[in-house]
C-alpha positions in Angstrom: 13.9 -25.3 0.3 14.3 -21.5 -1.2 11.0 -20.2 -0.9 10.7 -21.7 2.8 14.2 -19.6 3.5 12.3 -16.7 2.0 9.1 -16.7 3.8 10.5 -17.7 7.4 13.2 -14.8 6.4 10.1 -12.1 6.5 8.4 -13.6 9.4 11.1 -13.6 11.8 12.3 -10.4 10.6 10.1 -8.0 9.4 9.3 -6.2 12.9 13.2 -5.7 12.8 13.0 -3.0 10.2 10.4 -0.9 12.7 13.6 -1.4 15.3 16.1 -0.2 13.2 14.8 2.7 11.8 13.5 3.6 15.2 17.5 2.9 16.5 18.5 5.1 13.6 16.4 8.0 15.4 17.4 8.1 18.5 21.2 8.2 17.3 20.6 11.2 15.1 18.1 12.8 18.6 22.0 11.7 20.9 19.4 9.3 22.7 19.9 5.6 23.6 16.7 4.7 22.4 14.5 1.6 22.6 16.3 -1.6 22.1 16.1 -2.7 18.2 13.9 -5.7 19.3 11.2 -3.6 21.2 8.7 -4.6 19.0 9.6 -8.0 19.5 9.2 -7.2 23.1 5.5 -5.7 22.6 4.4 -8.2 20.1 4.7 -11.1 22.5 3.0 -8.7 25.0 -0.1 -8.2 23.3 -0.3 -11.7 22.1 -0.8 -12.3 25.8 -3.3 -9.9 26.6 -7.2 -10.4 26.1 -9.4 -7.4 23.8 -12.5 -5.9 24.7 -14.7 -5.3 22.0 -17.6 -2.4 22.1 -21.4 -3.6 21.7 -21.6 -1.4 18.8 -19.1 -3.3 16.8 -19.6 -6.6 15.1 -18.1 -9.4 13.6 -15.8 -7.1 10.8 -14.0 -5.2 13.7 -13.1 -8.6 14.8 -12.0 -10.5 11.2 -10.4 -7.3 10.4 -7.2 -7.8 12.3 -7.3 -11.7 11.1 -7.8 -11.1 7.8 -5.1 -8.0 7.3 -2.4 -11.1 9.0 -3.5 -13.1 6.5 -3.4 -11.3 3.5 -0.2 -10.2 4.2 1.2 -14.1 4.7 -0.8 -15.1 1.7 1.0 -11.9 -0.2 4.4 -13.5 0.8 4.3 -16.2 -1.1 3.7 -14.7 -4.2 6.7 -12.8 -3.6 10.8 -13.2 -4.3 13.1 -12.0 -2.3 16.1 -10.6 -5.0 16.9 -14.2 -6.2 15.1 -16.6 -4.1 11.9 -17.4 -5.9 8.5 -17.2 -4.8 6.2 -20.3 -3.7 4.0 -19.9 -6.6 4.7 -17.7 -9.5 2.7 -17.5 -12.8 2.4 -14.9 -15.3 0.1 -12.0 -14.1 0.7 -12.1 -10.6 2.1 -8.9 -10.3 -1.3 -7.3 -10.3 -2.4 -9.8 -7.9 -0.2 -8.9 -5.3 -1.3 -5.6 -5.9 -4.8 -6.5 -5.5 -3.9 -8.0 -2.0 -2.2 -5.0 -1.0 -5.4 -3.2 -1.4 -7.4 -6.0 0.1 -5.4 -5.6 3.1 -5.7 -2.2 3.0 -9.7 -2.9 2.4 -10.0 -4.8 5.9 -8.1 -2.4 7.4 -10.8 0.4 6.3 -13.8 -1.6 7.1 -12.8 -2.7 10.6 -12.6 1.2 11.4 -15.3 2.1 9.9 -17.6 -0.6 11.7 -16.6 0.8 14.9 -18.9 4.5 14.3 -15.8 6.7 15.2 -16.2 10.2 13.6 -12.4 9.8 14.3 -11.6 6.2 13.1 -14.0 7.3 9.7 -11.5 10.3 9.0 -9.0 8.4 9.2 -10.3 5.7 6.6 -11.4 8.1 4.7 -7.7 9.7 3.8 -6.5 6.4 4.0 -8.7 5.9 1.0 -7.9 8.8 -1.0 -4.2 8.5 -0.6 -3.9 5.1 -1.4 -5.9 6.3 -5.0 -2.8 8.1 -5.7 -0.4 5.3 -4.5 -1.7 2.7 -6.2 -1.3 3.6 -9.6 2.6 4.7 -8.8 2.9 0.8 -7.8 1.2 -0.7 -10.9 2.8 1.8 -13.2 6.1 1.0 -11.8 5.8 -2.8 -11.9 4.5 -2.2 -15.6 7.5 -0.6 -16.4 9.6 -3.4 -14.9 7.6 -6.2 -16.7 8.1 -4.3 -20.2 11.8 -4.5 -19.7 11.6 -7.7 -18.9 9.7 -8.8 -21.3 7.6 -11.1 -18.4 4.4 -10.4 -16.5 5.7 -12.5 -13.0 8.0 -11.0 -10.3 10.1 -14.2 -9.8 11.5 -14.1 -13.1 11.3 -10.4 -13.4 13.9 -9.7 -10.2 15.9 -12.4 -11.6 16.7 -10.7 -14.9 17.9 -7.2 -13.2 21.3 -7.6 -13.0 24.7 -5.6 -13.3 23.8 -5.7 -16.8 20.1 -4.4 -17.1 21.0 -1.3 -14.9 23.8 -0.7 -17.8 21.3 -0.2 -20.2 18.5 0.8 -18.1 19.7 2.8 -15.6 17.1 6.0 -15.9 14.2 3.8 -15.7 15.4 1.5 -12.8 16.4 4.6 -11.0 12.8 6.5 -11.7 10.7 3.4 -10.7 13.2 2.9 -7.4 12.3 6.6 -7.0 8.4 6.3 -7.1 8.0 2.9 -5.9 10.2 4.0 -2.1 7.9 7.1 -2.2 4.5 4.8 -2.3 7.2 2.7 0.5 6.8 6.0 2.9 3.2 6.3 2.4 2.0 3.5 2.6 3.5 2.4 5.8 2.5 5.8 7.3 6.2 7.2 7.5 7.3 10.8 7.6 6.8 12.8 5.6 3.5 11.6 5.1 2.6 10.6 8.8 4.1 9.9 12.0 3.6 6.7 13.3 5.1 8.2 17.1 1.9 11.0 17.1 -0.8 10.5 19.4 -2.7 13.5 17.7 -6.0 12.0 16.5 -6.6 15.1 14.1 -2.8 14.9 12.0 -3.5 11.1 12.1 -4.1 8.3 9.1 -3.1 5.1 9.9 -2.8 5.3 13.8 -6.2 6.4 14.0 -7.9 3.3 12.4 -6.9 1.1 14.9 -7.6 3.2 18.1 -10.4 0.8 18.9 -7.8 -2.6 18.8 -6.1 -4.0 21.9 -4.3 -7.5 23.2 -4.3 -9.9 20.1 -6.3 -7.6 17.4 -3.4 -4.8 17.9 -0.8 -7.6 18.1 -2.0 -8.9 14.4 -2.0 -5.0 13.6 1.5 -4.6 14.2 2.9 -7.3 13.0 0.6 -7.1 9.4 2.1 -3.4 8.8 6.0 -5.4 9.7 5.0 -7.8 7.0 3.2 -5.1 4.6 7.0 -3.0 5.1 8.8 -6.1 4.4 6.9 -6.8 1.3 7.5 -3.4 0.0 10.9 -3.2 1.2 12.1 -6.1 -0.6 10.7 -4.9 -4.7 12.9 -2.2 -3.7 16.1 -3.7 -2.6 15.3 -6.5 -4.9 15.8 -3.5 -7.8 18.5 -1.7 -6.2 20.8 -4.7 -5.0 21.2 -6.7 -8.7 22.9 -9.0 -6.9 22.3 -12.6 -8.8 25.0 -14.8 -7.8 23.5 -18.0 -7.5 24.6 -18.9 -3.7 22.4 -18.8 -1.7 24.2 -17.3 1.0 25.7 -14.5 -0.6 22.1 -13.4 -2.3 20.0 -14.0 1.2 23.2 -11.8 2.6 22.6 -8.9 0.1 19.3 -8.4 0.0 19.0 -8.5 4.2 22.0 -6.1 4.1 19.9 -4.1 1.5 17.1 -4.1 4.1 18.9 -3.1 6.8 20.0 0.0 4.8 16.8 1.0 3.7 15.2 1.1 6.9 18.5 3.0 7.9 17.5 5.5 5.4 14.1 5.9 6.2 15.7 6.4 9.8 17.6 9.2 8.3 14.7 10.6 6.4 12.4 11.0 9.4 15.3 12.2 11.7 15.6 15.4 9.0 12.4 15.8 7.6 9.4 17.5 9.0 6.1 15.7 8.5 4.2 17.2 5.0 1.1 19.7 5.6 -2.3 17.6 4.7 -2.9 19.1 1.4 0.5 18.5 0.3 0.5 14.8 0.5 -1.8 14.6 -2.5 1.3 16.2 -4.7 3.8 14.0 -2.8 1.9 11.1 -4.3 1.2 12.4 -7.7 5.0 13.0 -7.9 5.7 9.6 -7.3 3.1 8.6 -9.7 4.8 10.5 -12.3 8.4 9.3 -11.2 6.7 5.9 -12.4 4.7 6.8 -15.3 8.0 8.1 -16.9 9.8 4.9 -16.2 7.5 3.0 -17.8 7.1 5.3 -21.0 11.3 5.9 -21.8 12.9 2.6 -22.8 
C-alpha cells in the first residue's frame, strides 16, 4: 500500500515541481507568471498532437522517448520516498538506480544523434561530457551514506536517516546533500548549468537534444524530465528532512513539503544567479564531486 502511494505521488505531482519553480521565478521578477499547473496543460496538449518524423531518422529516434519514460518509471519502483519504502528493495539497488539514470541519458543521447543534426550532436556531446563528471558525485554521495548506515539498499538507508544520525554525522550528511544538490541542478539542466528557457542552440545542453521531437514524443520527454527531477529531489529531501514518525500522513506531508521547498530554492537560485560560461561547468561539477568525496572520507 505504501509503495503504491509512493509511486502515485511521483506520477501525479512530478510536473508540479517545475510549475513551482516557474512561479517562484515570476514572483522574483515581479510578474504573475504562468499558472502553477501549466505543465499539465502543456502535456495534455502535446499528447493530443501527432508527430512528424524525418526520413533520415530510424526507429531509434522514435524509441528514445518511450524508453526514457519507461526507465524513469522503473527507477521509481526502486526509489523510496522518505519513510515510504520502495516497491522493490535489495542490497545493491543504489548502483542499479545510478545505472538506470545513466541508461535514460543513453537513450536520450542516442535519439538526438540519430537525427544527424550538428546542433543535436553538439548537445549530446556536452551531455555526455558533463554526465561523466556528475555521476561520480552521485556514486560517492550514495556510497558515503551506505557506509554510514551499514547497508547498500536505498530504502533502509533512508529509513536510518533520523535526527539522531544528524546529531552524530551532520558534516557528512551536509556535504553529501550539497554534492547531490549541485548534481540535481546539472542533471535537470537548471541555472547556473543550463537555462531551460533559452532558445539559442549554441548555449543549450538538454533542450538542444530534443529540437526535432514533437507531439506525443515531446510530451513523453517533458514528463520524463519531471520524473527525473522528482527522483533526484526525493533523494535530497529524504536526507534533509529526517522525519520518520511512522505515521503515514505526517511522513508524506513532511516529504511533500520538502519537495516544495526544494523547488522554491531552485526558483530563488535561478532568479538571483546568472548562467555559468560553458568552460566553468566542469569546475562546478568537480567541486560537487569533492563535496561527496570528503563526505565519504569523514565518518
